[in-house]
Steps between C-alpha positions, in 0.01 A plus 500: 500500500720265701363153519767345728458752778653384823300650792789448744763700305525877478575698183655843454410786265738792442415787271765597246571839655576346834713219349734766358544652842709214634588445857177575679316255277758226572480572873117480493512178288710336768310610808157434351616155386614401852380156597315637806288732289395220260434274804259761647328535168447126482373491860253776406366286212472190724316697774270689276393321173312810382824692439552516124817714481766643730727790407804679631585824317815700550599863428749374248218379276527129578192307570505141639169309476378160608382306297 
């Protein structure tokens, strides 16, 4: 369990099979990490304090979550 969780920063999970596939994972890592997406996720948290988690999943197997 992570004790120093920052609710304003996103994290990424990539399964091993997807990681080996290469370019599509890198592409999805970059677009899901775009500043505008994180900004919208932060706005969602500010506007609705009942939100516990937000996810973006891609076909390449990458999942970005906040927090």
